[in-house]
N, CA, C and O atoms as CSV, one atom per row, in Angstrom:
chain,resi,resn,atom,element,x,y,z
A,1,MET,N,N,8.340,-36.196,93.591
A,1,MET,CA,C,8.689,-37.459,92.973
A,1,MET,C,C,10.208,-37.636,93.023
A,1,MET,O,O,10.961,-36.712,92.716
A,2,GLN,N,N,10.633,-38.796,93.402
A,2,GLN,CA,C,12.054,-39.101,93.554
A,2,GLN,C,C,12.689,-39.429,92.200
A,2,GLN,O,O,12.021,-39.971,91.319
A,3,PRO,N,N,13.973,-39.103,92.030
A,3,PRO,CA,C,14.668,-39.407,90.764
A,3,PRO,C,C,14.588,-40.882,90.375
A,3,PRO,O,O,14.489,-41.206,89.191
A,4,GLN,N,N,14.630,-41.768,91.353
A,4,GLN,CA,C,14.566,-43.198,91.047
A,4,GLN,C,C,13.200,-43.571,90.462
A,4,GLN,O,O,13.120,-44.396,89.551
A,5,ASP,N,N,12.131,-42.969,90.980
A,5,ASP,CA,C,10.788,-43.218,90.448
A,5,ASP,C,C,10.676,-42.705,89.015
A,5,ASP,O,O,10.106,-43.366,88.147
A,6,ILE,N,N,11.225,-41.524,88.784
A,6,ILE,CA,C,11.207,-40.952,87.437
A,6,ILE,C,C,11.986,-41.853,86.485
A,6,ILE,O,O,11.547,-42.092,85.360
A,7,ALA,N,N,13.133,-42.352,86.925
A,7,ALA,CA,C,13.948,-43.242,86.090
A,7,ALA,C,C,13.189,-44.525,85.756
A,7,ALA,O,O,13.250,-44.997,84.621
A,8,LYS,N,N,12.478,-45.095,86.724
A,8,LYS,CA,C,11.697,-46.319,86.477
A,8,LYS,C,C,10.603,-46.072,85.450
A,8,LYS,O,O,10.412,-46.871,84.534
A,9,GLU,N,N,9.885,-44.963,85.604
A,9,GLU,CA,C,8.814,-44.639,84.664
A,9,GLU,C,C,9.371,-44.370,83.272
A,9,GLU,O,O,8.781,-44.782,82.273
A,10,THR,N,N,10.499,-43.684,83.207
A,10,THR,CA,C,11.138,-43.401,81.924
A,10,THR,C,C,11.582,-44.693,81.257
A,10,THR,O,O,11.402,-44.864,80.051
A,11,ALA,N,N,12.157,-45.599,82.028
A,11,ALA,CA,C,12.595,-46.889,81.492
A,11,ALA,C,C,11.415,-47.667,80.916
A,11,ALA,O,O,11.537,-48.312,79.875
A,12,LYS,N,N,10.280,-47.602,81.595
A,12,LYS,CA,C,9.069,-48.295,81.109
A,12,LYS,C,C,8.615,-47.703,79.779
A,12,LYS,O,O,8.247,-48.438,78.863
A,13,VAL,N,N,8.639,-46.381,79.672
A,13,VAL,CA,C,8.244,-45.721,78.424
A,13,VAL,C,C,9.195,-46.111,77.294
A,13,VAL,O,O,8.755,-46.414,76.185
A,14,VAL,N,N,10.484,-46.105,77.573
A,14,VAL,CA,C,11.480,-46.483,76.560
A,14,VAL,C,C,11.289,-47.944,76.161
A,14,VAL,O,O,11.360,-48.279,74.979
A,15,GLN,N,N,11.050,-48.803,77.128
A,15,GLN,CA,C,10.833,-50.224,76.846
A,15,GLN,C,C,9.603,-50.407,75.955
A,15,GLN,O,O,9.643,-51.181,74.999
A,16,ASN,N,N,8.530,-49.711,76.255
A,16,ASN,CA,C,7.327,-49.784,75.419
A,16,ASN,C,C,7.617,-49.297,74.006
A,16,ASN,O,O,7.170,-49.901,73.031
A,17,TYR,N,N,8.369,-48.202,73.896
A,17,TYR,CA,C,8.682,-47.649,72.579
A,17,TYR,C,C,9.572,-48.601,71.777
A,17,TYR,O,O,9.353,-48.791,70.581
A,18,LEU,N,N,10.564,-49.195,72.422
A,18,LEU,CA,C,11.437,-50.133,71.718
A,18,LEU,C,C,10.658,-51.362,71.253
A,18,LEU,O,O,10.950,-51.914,70.193
A,19,THR,N,N,9.684,-51.786,72.026
A,19,THR,CA,C,8.833,-52.900,71.604
A,19,THR,C,C,8.011,-52.495,70.389
A,19,THR,O,O,7.883,-53.266,69.438
A,20,PHE,N,N,7.460,-51.299,70.415
A,20,PHE,CA,C,6.702,-50.774,69.273
A,20,PHE,C,C,7.568,-50.765,68.018
A,20,PHE,O,O,7.135,-51.213,66.957
A,21,LYS,N,N,8.806,-50.250,68.142
A,21,LYS,CA,C,9.714,-50.200,66.990
A,21,LYS,C,C,10.080,-51.610,66.522
A,21,LYS,O,O,10.189,-51.853,65.321
A,22,ALA,N,N,10.267,-52.531,67.453
A,22,ALA,CA,C,10.583,-53.913,67.089
A,22,ALA,C,C,9.432,-54.545,66.312
A,22,ALA,O,O,9.656,-55.243,65.323
A,23,VAL,N,N,8.210,-54.303,66.756
A,23,VAL,CA,C,7.040,-54.835,66.045
A,23,VAL,C,C,6.980,-54.247,64.635
A,23,VAL,O,O,6.728,-54.973,63.673
A,24,GLN,N,N,7.209,-52.948,64.505
A,24,GLN,CA,C,7.219,-52.329,63.175
A,24,GLN,C,C,8.268,-52.974,62.277
A,24,GLN,O,O,8.004,-53.250,61.107
A,25,LEU,N,N,9.443,-53.211,62.818
A,25,LEU,CA,C,10.530,-53.811,62.045
A,25,LEU,C,C,10.191,-55.248,61.647
A,25,LEU,O,O,10.438,-55.646,60.509
A,26,VAL,N,N,9.639,-56.018,62.556
A,26,VAL,CA,C,9.255,-57.399,62.250
A,26,VAL,C,C,8.161,-57.414,61.183
A,26,VAL,O,O,8.194,-58.250,60.280
A,27,ILE,N,N,7.203,-56.512,61.274
A,27,ILE,CA,C,6.151,-56.423,60.253
A,27,ILE,C,C,6.766,-56.126,58.891
A,27,ILE,O,O,6.384,-56.737,57.892
A,28,ALA,N,N,7.710,-55.196,58.841
A,28,ALA,CA,C,8.370,-54.847,57.574
A,28,ALA,C,C,9.160,-56.037,57.024
A,28,ALA,O,O,9.133,-56.298,55.822
A,29,GLN,N,N,9.856,-56.750,57.892
A,29,GLN,CA,C,10.608,-57.932,57.451
A,29,GLN,C,C,9.664,-59.007,56.923
A,29,GLN,O,O,9.921,-59.619,55.886
A,30,LEU,N,N,8.578,-59.229,57.641
A,30,LEU,CA,C,7.614,-60.247,57.224
A,30,LEU,C,C,6.921,-59.875,55.918
A,30,LEU,O,O,6.554,-60.755,55.140
A,31,ALA,N,N,6.742,-58.592,55.675
A,31,ALA,CA,C,6.096,-58.155,54.433
A,31,ALA,C,C,6.880,-58.647,53.219
A,31,ALA,O,O,6.302,-58.892,52.160
A,32,GLU,N,N,8.185,-58.791,53.372
A,32,GLU,CA,C,9.027,-59.268,52.270
A,32,GLU,C,C,9.090,-60.790,52.207
A,32,GLU,O,O,9.184,-61.362,51.121
A,33,THR,N,N,9.039,-61.446,53.356
A,33,THR,CA,C,9.238,-62.899,53.373
A,33,THR,C,C,7.954,-63.702,53.567
A,33,THR,O,O,7.842,-64.823,53.070
A,34,ASN,N,N,6.991,-63.136,54.284
A,34,ASN,CA,C,5.754,-63.852,54.586
A,34,ASN,C,C,4.615,-62.834,54.723
A,34,ASN,O,O,4.219,-62.493,55.837
A,35,PRO,N,N,4.090,-62.350,53.594
A,35,PRO,CA,C,3.077,-61.283,53.628
A,35,PRO,C,C,1.852,-61.601,54.485
A,35,PRO,O,O,1.318,-60.712,55.148
A,36,GLN,N,N,1.401,-62.858,54.480
A,36,GLN,CA,C,0.229,-63.230,55.283
A,36,GLN,C,C,0.495,-63.011,56.773
A,36,GLN,O,O,-0.345,-62.478,57.499
A,37,GLU,N,N,1.670,-63.430,57.207
A,37,GLU,CA,C,2.046,-63.269,58.620
A,37,GLU,C,C,2.186,-61.785,58.968
A,37,GLU,O,O,1.830,-61.362,60.067
A,38,SER,N,N,2.701,-61.010,58.031
A,38,SER,CA,C,2.846,-59.563,58.220
A,38,SER,C,C,1.482,-58.911,58.421
A,38,SER,O,O,1.302,-58.081,59.312
A,39,ILE,N,N,0.538,-59.295,57.588
A,39,ILE,CA,C,-0.825,-58.746,57.703
A,39,ILE,C,C,-1.430,-59.139,59.046
A,39,ILE,O,O,-2.042,-58.313,59.723
A,40,TRP,N,N,-1.258,-60.397,59.426
A,40,TRP,CA,C,-1.811,-60.853,60.701
A,40,TRP,C,C,-1.218,-60.060,61.866
A,40,TRP,O,O,-1.945,-59.602,62.748
A,41,LEU,N,N,0.112,-59.900,61.862
A,41,LEU,CA,C,0.772,-59.194,62.962
A,41,LEU,C,C,0.360,-57.723,62.995
A,41,LEU,O,O,0.155,-57.162,64.071
A,42,ARG,N,N,0.238,-57.107,61.839
A,42,ARG,CA,C,-0.187,-55.699,61.786
A,42,ARG,C,C,-1.589,-55.552,62.374
A,42,ARG,O,O,-1.841,-54.663,63.187
A,43,GLN,N,N,-2.495,-56.434,61.954
A,43,GLN,CA,C,-3.867,-56.366,62.463
A,43,GLN,C,C,-3.915,-56.688,63.958
A,43,GLN,O,O,-4.636,-56.040,64.718
A,44,TYR,N,N,-3.157,-57.674,64.362
A,44,TYR,CA,C,-3.137,-58.059,65.770
A,44,TYR,C,C,-2.606,-56.924,66.644
A,44,TYR,O,O,-3.084,-56.717,67.760
A,45,SER,N,N,-1.638,-56.205,66.145
A,45,SER,CA,C,-0.958,-55.169,66.931
A,45,SER,C,C,-1.677,-53.826,66.918
A,45,SER,O,O,-1.271,-52.905,67.626
A,46,SER,N,N,-2.723,-53.702,66.136
A,46,SER,CA,C,-3.427,-52.416,66.048
A,46,SER,C,C,-4.338,-52.215,67.258
A,46,SER,O,O,-4.552,-53.133,68.050
A,47,GLY,N,N,-4.856,-51.027,67.382
A,47,GLY,CA,C,-5.823,-50.743,68.436
A,47,GLY,C,C,-5.225,-50.470,69.802
A,47,GLY,O,O,-5.892,-50.668,70.818
A,48,GLY,N,N,-3.996,-50.025,69.844
A,48,GLY,CA,C,-3.404,-49.618,71.113
A,48,GLY,C,C,-2.867,-50.745,71.975
A,48,GLY,O,O,-2.553,-50.534,73.146
A,49,LYS,N,N,-2.758,-51.943,71.408
A,49,LYS,CA,C,-2.261,-53.068,72.205
A,49,LYS,C,C,-0.822,-52.867,72.656
A,49,LYS,O,O,-0.395,-53.445,73.657
A,50,LEU,N,N,-0.078,-52.058,71.928
A,50,LEU,CA,C,1.347,-51.891,72.227
A,50,LEU,C,C,1.620,-50.852,73.311
A,50,LEU,O,O,2.782,-50.548,73.581
A,51,ARG,N,N,0.600,-50.308,73.927
A,51,ARG,CA,C,0.827,-49.311,74.987
A,51,ARG,C,C,1.541,-49.923,76.187
A,51,ARG,O,O,2.331,-49.259,76.858
A,52,ASP,N,N,1.256,-51.189,76.449
A,52,ASP,CA,C,1.943,-51.907,77.528
A,52,ASP,C,C,2.675,-53.077,76.887
A,52,ASP,O,O,2.076,-54.110,76.588
A,53,ALA,N,N,3.968,-52.904,76.680
A,53,ALA,CA,C,4.764,-53.871,75.924
A,53,ALA,C,C,4.735,-55.265,76.541
A,53,ALA,O,O,4.610,-56.259,75.826
A,54,GLU,N,N,4.847,-55.340,77.847
A,54,GLU,CA,C,4.923,-56.656,78.485
A,54,GLU,C,C,3.592,-57.389,78.391
A,54,GLU,O,O,3.567,-58.600,78.169
A,55,ALA,N,N,2.496,-56.676,78.556
A,55,ALA,CA,C,1.177,-57.293,78.403
A,55,ALA,C,C,0.973,-57.739,76.953
A,55,ALA,O,O,0.396,-58.796,76.698
A,56,TYR,N,N,1.450,-56.929,76.010
A,56,TYR,CA,C,1.341,-57.262,74.585
A,56,TYR,C,C,2.084,-58.564,74.287
A,56,TYR,O,O,1.539,-59.454,73.634
A,57,ILE,N,N,3.314,-58.677,74.760
A,57,ILE,CA,C,4.111,-59.877,74.483
A,57,ILE,C,C,3.473,-61.107,75.134
A,57,ILE,O,O,3.424,-62.179,74.531
A,58,GLN,N,N,2.994,-60.949,76.340
A,58,GLN,CA,C,2.344,-62.070,77.007
A,58,GLN,C,C,1.076,-62.486,76.249
A,58,GLN,O,O,0.787,-63.673,76.100
A,59,GLU,N,N,0.336,-61.493,75.780
A,59,GLU,CA,C,-0.905,-61.763,75.057
A,59,GLU,C,C,-0.635,-62.443,73.716
A,59,GLU,O,O,-1.319,-63.400,73.352
A,60,ILE,N,N,0.365,-61.948,72.980
A,60,ILE,CA,C,0.645,-62.536,71.667
A,60,ILE,C,C,1.174,-63.966,71.813
A,60,ILE,O,O,0.974,-64.792,70.922
A,61,MET,N,N,1.844,-64.261,72.925
A,61,MET,CA,C,2.333,-65.623,73.164
A,61,MET,C,C,1.191,-66.619,73.350
A,61,MET,O,O,1.365,-67.817,73.129
A,62,SER,N,N,0.035,-66.126,73.754
A,62,SER,CA,C,-1.106,-67.019,73.953
A,62,SER,C,C,-1.808,-67.351,72.636
A,62,SER,O,O,-2.674,-68.225,72.594
A,63,GLU,N,N,-1.435,-66.657,71.566
A,63,GLU,CA,C,-2.002,-66.935,70.243
A,63,GLU,C,C,-1.278,-68.125,69.616
A,63,GLU,O,O,-0.074,-68.286,69.813
A,64,PRO,N,N,-2.000,-68.961,68.860
A,64,PRO,CA,C,-1.363,-70.124,68.233
A,64,PRO,C,C,-0.162,-69.762,67.353
A,64,PRO,O,O,0.855,-70.454,67.385
A,65,ARG,N,N,-0.272,-68.704,66.584
A,65,ARG,CA,C,0.841,-68.326,65.707
A,65,ARG,C,C,1.727,-67.261,66.340
A,65,ARG,O,O,2.663,-66.779,65.702
A,66,GLY,N,N,1.448,-66.892,67.569
A,66,GLY,CA,C,2.143,-65.782,68.193
A,66,GLY,C,C,3.435,-66.104,68.915
A,66,GLY,O,O,4.252,-65.210,69.138
A,67,LYS,N,N,3.640,-67.358,69.286
A,67,LYS,CA,C,4.840,-67.706,70.064
A,67,LYS,C,C,6.121,-67.369,69.310
A,67,LYS,O,O,7.019,-66.723,69.852
A,68,GLU,N,N,6.198,-67.806,68.071
A,68,GLU,CA,C,7.389,-67.541,67.259
A,68,GLU,C,C,7.557,-66.040,67.019
A,68,GLU,O,O,8.672,-65.519,67.064
A,69,LEU,N,N,6.447,-65.352,66.766
A,69,LEU,CA,C,6.509,-63.901,66.548
A,69,LEU,C,C,6.958,-63.179,67.817
A,69,LEU,O,O,7.750,-62.239,67.750
A,70,ALA,N,N,6.459,-63.612,68.964
A,70,ALA,CA,C,6.853,-62.982,70.230
A,70,ALA,C,C,8.353,-63.138,70.461
A,70,ALA,O,O,9.024,-62.190,70.870
A,71,LEU,N,N,8.874,-64.325,70.200
A,71,LEU,CA,C,10.315,-64.545,70.360
A,71,LEU,C,C,11.107,-63.653,69.407
A,71,LEU,O,O,12.142,-63.097,69.773
A,72,ARG,N,N,10.611,-63.528,68.199
A,72,ARG,CA,C,11.287,-62.673,67.211
A,72,ARG,C,C,11.241,-61.212,67.643
A,72,ARG,O,O,12.243,-60.504,67.548
A,73,ILE,N,N,10.089,-60.761,68.113
A,73,ILE,CA,C,9.940,-59.374,68.580
A,73,ILE,C,C,10.883,-59.106,69.752
A,73,ILE,O,O,11.532,-58.061,69.802
A,74,MET,N,N,10.959,-60.049,70.693
A,74,MET,CA,C,11.849,-59.863,71.849
A,74,MET,C,C,13.311,-59.805,71.420
A,74,MET,O,O,14.088,-59.023,71.966
A,75,THR,N,N,13.689,-60.628,70.446
A,75,THR,CA,C,15.068,-60.616,69.943
A,75,THR,C,C,15.384,-59.291,69.268
A,75,THR,O,O,16.439,-58.703,69.505
A,76,VAL,N,N,14.469,-58.822,68.426
A,76,VAL,CA,C,14.675,-57.545,67.724
A,76,VAL,C,C,14.703,-56.396,68.726
A,76,VAL,O,O,15.523,-55.486,68.603
A,77,ARG,N,N,13.820,-56.432,69.709
A,77,ARG,CA,C,13.781,-55.382,70.734
A,77,ARG,C,C,15.101,-55.320,71.496
A,77,ARG,O,O,15.625,-54.235,71.745
A,78,ALA,N,N,15.631,-56.467,71.860
A,78,ALA,CA,C,16.911,-56.508,72.580
A,78,ALA,C,C,18.036,-55.967,71.704
A,78,ALA,O,O,18.920,-55.258,72.185
A,79,ASP,N,N,17.998,-56.302,70.427
A,79,ASP,CA,C,19.024,-55.817,69.498
A,79,ASP,C,C,18.949,-54.295,69.344
A,79,ASP,O,O,19.977,-53.618,69.361
A,80,ILE,N,N,17.741,-53.763,69.195
A,80,ILE,CA,C,17.571,-52.304,69.084
A,80,ILE,C,C,18.073,-51.631,70.362
A,80,ILE,O,O,18.773,-50.620,70.301
A,81,ALA,N,N,17.718,-52.186,71.500
A,81,ALA,CA,C,18.151,-51.611,72.785
A,81,ALA,C,C,19.669,-51.603,72.880
A,81,ALA,O,O,20.267,-50.611,73.295
A,82,GLU,N,N,20.281,-52.701,72.497
A,82,GLU,CA,C,21.739,-52.803,72.564
A,82,GLU,C,C,22.413,-51.764,71.666
A,82,GLU,O,O,23.451,-51.207,72.023
A,83,GLN,N,N,21.821,-51.511,70.507
A,83,GLN,CA,C,22.417,-50.577,69.550
A,83,GLN,C,C,22.183,-49.109,69.906
A,83,GLN,O,O,22.970,-48.250,69.508
A,84,THR,N,N,21.128,-48.810,70.640
A,84,THR,CA,C,20.750,-47.406,70.827
A,84,THR,C,C,20.883,-46.857,72.240
A,84,THR,O,O,21.159,-45.670,72.409
A,85,LEU,N,N,20.698,-47.675,73.241
A,85,LEU,CA,C,20.595,-47.149,74.603
A,85,LEU,C,C,21.881,-46.531,75.129
A,85,LEU,O,O,21.834,-45.683,76.021
A,86,GLU,N,N,23.008,-46.932,74.605
A,86,GLU,CA,C,24.267,-46.358,75.082
A,86,GLU,C,C,24.341,-44.856,74.778
A,86,GLU,O,O,24.983,-44.110,75.517
A,87,PHE,N,N,23.697,-44.412,73.708
A,87,PHE,CA,C,23.749,-43.007,73.301
A,87,PHE,C,C,22.639,-42.168,73.930
A,87,PHE,O,O,22.697,-40.939,73.906
A,88,LEU,N,N,21.645,-42.820,74.481
A,88,LEU,CA,C,20.437,-42.125,74.927
A,88,LEU,C,C,20.661,-41.057,75.999
A,88,LEU,O,O,20.169,-39.942,75.827
A,89,PRO,N,N,21.372,-41.332,77.093
A,89,PRO,CA,C,21.513,-40.289,78.126
A,89,PRO,C,C,22.122,-38.995,77.585
A,89,PRO,O,O,21.635,-37.903,77.877
A,90,GLU,N,N,23.177,-39.124,76.806
A,90,GLU,CA,C,23.831,-37.937,76.250
A,90,GLU,C,C,22.907,-37.200,75.281
A,90,GLU,O,O,22.847,-35.970,75.288
A,91,MET,N,N,22.190,-37.951,74.452
A,91,MET,CA,C,21.289,-37.322,73.483
A,91,MET,C,C,20.132,-36.607,74.180
A,91,MET,O,O,19.734,-35.518,73.768
A,92,VAL,N,N,19.599,-37.214,75.223
A,92,VAL,CA,C,18.490,-36.593,75.958
A,92,VAL,C,C,18.962,-35.309,76.624
A,92,VAL,O,O,18.290,-34.281,76.535
A,93,MET,N,N,20.107,-35.358,77.290
A,93,MET,CA,C,20.634,-34.156,77.953
A,93,MET,C,C,20.914,-33.052,76.939
A,93,MET,O,O,20.562,-31.896,77.175
A,94,ALA,N,N,21.536,-33.389,75.823
A,94,ALA,CA,C,21.833,-32.385,74.795
A,94,ALA,C,C,20.541,-31.801,74.240
A,94,ALA,O,O,20.449,-30.593,74.026
A,95,GLY,N,N,19.546,-32.645,74.004
A,95,GLY,CA,C,18.260,-32.171,73.488
A,95,GLY,C,C,17.559,-31.240,74.459
A,95,GLY,O,O,16.998,-30.222,74.053
A,96,ILE,N,N,17.588,-31.580,75.732
A,96,ILE,CA,C,16.951,-30.738,76.751
A,96,ILE,C,C,17.667,-29.397,76.858
A,96,ILE,O,O,17.023,-28.349,76.908
A,97,MET,N,N,18.999,-29.429,76.893
A,97,MET,CA,C,19.768,-28.177,76.997
A,97,MET,C,C,19.495,-27.279,75.789
A,97,MET,O,O,19.282,-26.076,75.939
A,98,GLU,N,N,19.502,-27.864,74.602
A,98,GLU,CA,C,19.260,-27.096,73.378
A,98,GLU,C,C,17.844,-26.525,73.363
A,98,GLU,O,O,17.640,-25.366,73.003
A,99,SER,N,N,16.880,-27.334,73.750
A,99,SER,CA,C,15.488,-26.894,73.782
A,99,SER,C,C,15.286,-25.788,74.814
A,99,SER,O,O,14.634,-24.783,74.529
A,100,ASN,N,N,15.842,-25.968,76.008
A,100,ASN,CA,C,15.725,-24.937,77.046
A,100,ASN,C,C,16.334,-23.619,76.589
A,100,ASN,O,O,15.765,-22.553,76.822
A,101,LEU,N,N,17.485,-23.694,75.943
A,101,LEU,CA,C,18.142,-22.487,75.443
A,101,LEU,C,C,17.262,-21.778,74.414
A,101,LEU,O,O,17.122,-20.556,74.453
A,102,ALA,N,N,16.675,-22.535,73.501
A,102,ALA,CA,C,15.804,-21.943,72.480
A,102,ALA,C,C,14.579,-21.294,73.124
A,102,ALA,O,O,14.187,-20.193,72.738
A,103,HIS,N,N,13.976,-21.967,74.098
A,103,HIS,CA,C,12.796,-21.404,74.776
A,103,HIS,C,C,13.153,-20.141,75.560
A,103,HIS,O,O,12.400,-19.168,75.555
A,104,ARG,N,N,14.293,-20.160,76.226
A,104,ARG,CA,C,14.724,-18.970,76.983
A,104,ARG,C,C,15.010,-17.808,76.043
A,104,ARG,O,O,14.658,-16.666,76.338
A,105,ARG,N,N,15.650,-18.096,74.908
A,105,ARG,CA,C,15.946,-17.056,73.927
A,105,ARG,C,C,14.640,-16.440,73.406
A,105,ARG,O,O,14.522,-15.221,73.279
A,106,HIS,N,N,13.669,-17.302,73.109
A,106,HIS,CA,C,12.381,-16.823,72.613
A,106,HIS,C,C,11.682,-15.958,73.668
A,106,HIS,O,O,11.120,-14.911,73.344
A,107,LEU,N,N,11.718,-16.397,74.921
A,107,LEU,CA,C,11.108,-15.626,76.007
A,107,LEU,C,C,11.790,-14.275,76.160
A,107,LEU,O,O,11.120,-13.254,76.313
A,108,LEU,N,N,13.108,-14.261,76.119
A,108,LEU,CA,C,13.858,-13.012,76.241
A,108,LEU,C,C,13.523,-12.066,75.094
A,108,LEU,O,O,13.367,-10.863,75.301
A,109,GLU,N,N,13.411,-12.611,73.884
A,109,GLU,CA,C,13.041,-11.776,72.738
A,109,GLU,C,C,11.657,-11.177,72.934
A,109,GLU,O,O,11.444,-9.995,72.662
A,110,ARG,N,N,10.711,-11.990,73.406
A,110,ARG,CA,C,9.357,-11.481,73.645
A,110,ARG,C,C,9.351,-10.414,74.729
A,110,ARG,O,O,8.696,-9.382,74.587
A,111,LEU,N,N,10.085,-10.664,75.815
A,111,LEU,CA,C,10.142,-9.683,76.902
A,111,LEU,C,C,10.800,-8.393,76.438
A,111,LEU,O,O,10.360,-7.303,76.804
A,112,THR,N,N,11.846,-8.510,75.639
A,112,THR,CA,C,12.540,-7.332,75.121
A,112,THR,C,C,11.628,-6.547,74.196
A,112,THR,O,O,11.583,-5.318,74.261
A,113,GLN,N,N,10.895,-7.252,73.330
A,113,GLN,CA,C,9.959,-6.579,72.426
A,113,GLN,C,C,8.876,-5.871,73.216
A,113,GLN,O,O,8.534,-4.727,72.917
A,114,THR,N,N,8.339,-6.537,74.215
A,114,THR,CA,C,7.286,-5.943,75.035
A,114,THR,C,C,7.808,-4.704,75.745
A,114,THR,O,O,7.125,-3.681,75.790
A,115,SER,N,N,9.008,-4.785,76.299
A,115,SER,CA,C,9.600,-3.635,76.991
A,115,SER,C,C,9.851,-2.496,76.021
A,115,SER,O,O,9.585,-1.338,76.344
A,116,THR,N,N,10.358,-2.805,74.840
A,116,THR,CA,C,10.628,-1.782,73.832
A,116,THR,C,C,9.333,-1.133,73.374
A,116,THR,O,O,9.262,0.087,73.231
A,117,GLU,N,N,8.304,-1.951,73.144
A,117,GLU,CA,C,7.011,-1.407,72.723
A,117,GLU,C,C,6.432,-0.509,73.807
A,117,GLU,O,O,5.879,0.546,73.499
A,118,ALA,N,N,6.549,-0.908,75.069
A,118,ALA,CA,C,6.031,-0.100,76.172
A,118,ALA,C,C,6.789,1.219,76.267
A,118,ALA,O,O,6.185,2.269,76.486
A,119,LEU,N,N,8.108,1.170,76.103
A,119,LEU,CA,C,8.905,2.399,76.129
A,119,LEU,C,C,8.519,3.325,74.980
A,119,LEU,O,O,8.378,4.533,75.167
A,120,ASN,N,N,8.349,2.751,73.797
A,120,ASN,CA,C,7.953,3.555,72.633
A,120,ASN,C,C,6.580,4.176,72.838
A,120,ASN,O,O,6.359,5.336,72.488
A,121,GLN,N,N,5.655,3.402,73.409
A,121,GLN,CA,C,4.313,3.932,73.649
A,121,GLN,C,C,4.366,5.049,74.690
A,121,GLN,O,O,3.708,6.075,74.519
A,122,ASN,N,N,5.133,4.871,75.760
A,122,ASN,CA,C,5.274,5.910,76.784
A,122,ASN,C,C,5.907,7.167,76.193
A,122,ASN,O,O,5.495,8.282,76.513
A,123,ALA,N,N,6.899,6.988,75.339
A,123,ALA,CA,C,7.556,8.132,74.709
A,123,ALA,C,C,6.575,8.870,73.813
A,123,ALA,O,O,6.558,10.100,73.796
A,124,SER,N,N,5.754,8.127,73.065
A,124,SER,CA,C,4.761,8.757,72.185
A,124,SER,C,C,3.744,9.539,73.000
A,124,SER,O,O,3.365,10.650,72.628
A,125,GLU,N,N,3.301,8.959,74.117
A,125,GLU,CA,C,2.330,9.643,74.968
A,125,GLU,C,C,2.936,10.910,75.558
A,125,GLU,O,O,2.259,11.934,75.652
A,126,THR,N,N,4.196,10.853,75.953
A,126,THR,CA,C,4.879,12.020,76.513
A,126,THR,C,C,4.985,13.119,75.465
A,126,THR,O,O,4.769,14.293,75.764
A,127,ILE,N,N,5.317,12.739,74.242
A,127,ILE,CA,C,5.430,13.729,73.154
A,127,ILE,C,C,4.075,14.351,72.882
A,127,ILE,O,O,3.977,15.564,72.697
A,128,GLU,N,N,3.021,13.531,72.855
A,128,GLU,CA,C,1.676,14.055,72.611
A,128,GLU,C,C,1.268,15.016,73.723
A,128,GLU,O,O,0.678,16.062,73.449
A,129,GLU,N,N,1.574,14.674,74.977
A,129,GLU,CA,C,1.232,15.544,76.099
A,129,GLU,C,C,1.990,16.861,75.999
A,129,GLU,O,O,1.440,17.924,76.285
A,130,THR,N,N,3.241,16.787,75.598
A,130,THR,CA,C,4.059,17.993,75.455
A,130,THR,C,C,3.494,18.871,74.347
A,130,THR,O,O,3.416,20.090,74.499
A,131,GLU,N,N,3.100,18.261,73.234
A,131,GLU,CA,C,2.550,19.028,72.112
A,131,GLU,C,C,1.211,19.643,72.483
A,131,GLU,O,O,0.909,20.765,72.076
A,132,ASP,N,N,0.398,18.915,73.258
A,132,ASP,CA,C,-0.902,19.425,73.669
A,132,ASP,C,C,-0.764,20.608,74.620
A,132,ASP,O,O,-1.587,21.522,74.591
A,133,SER,N,N,0.252,20.601,75.451
A,133,SER,CA,C,0.420,21.679,76.420
A,133,SER,C,C,0.967,22.946,75.770
A,133,SER,O,O,0.858,24.024,76.353
A,134,ASP,N,N,1.551,22.842,74.579
A,134,ASP,CA,C,2.093,24.024,73.905
A,134,ASP,C,C,1.007,24.811,73.324
A,134,ASP,O,O,1.255,25.849,72.711
């Protein structure tokens, strides 16, 4: 798989996630200002509809009360993206490096323990053999 393909797929996942977060935020805002609309949007958005953000937005626009909500969701999504995406590459790289280091450390500890246990077992067997031969 080419880096450009991976980047496209990653961008799609991030876009879907930002849409999900925007919908959550709009639902929370509506809960304070228009509870009925909040309930409708929560129910409409349930059942995995948000897995494909673009299909979700297109679908909600076809609803009589969905046009205004879709515009609001798109505005909130753009705002979230603007506020967060600048930090994302650095945060992802730092997270991967930190995670890899922790996994390598854990593996090294396990390998060291296994080697130490094997050495101890071999030493015990050697001592037992020596004692048996006496």
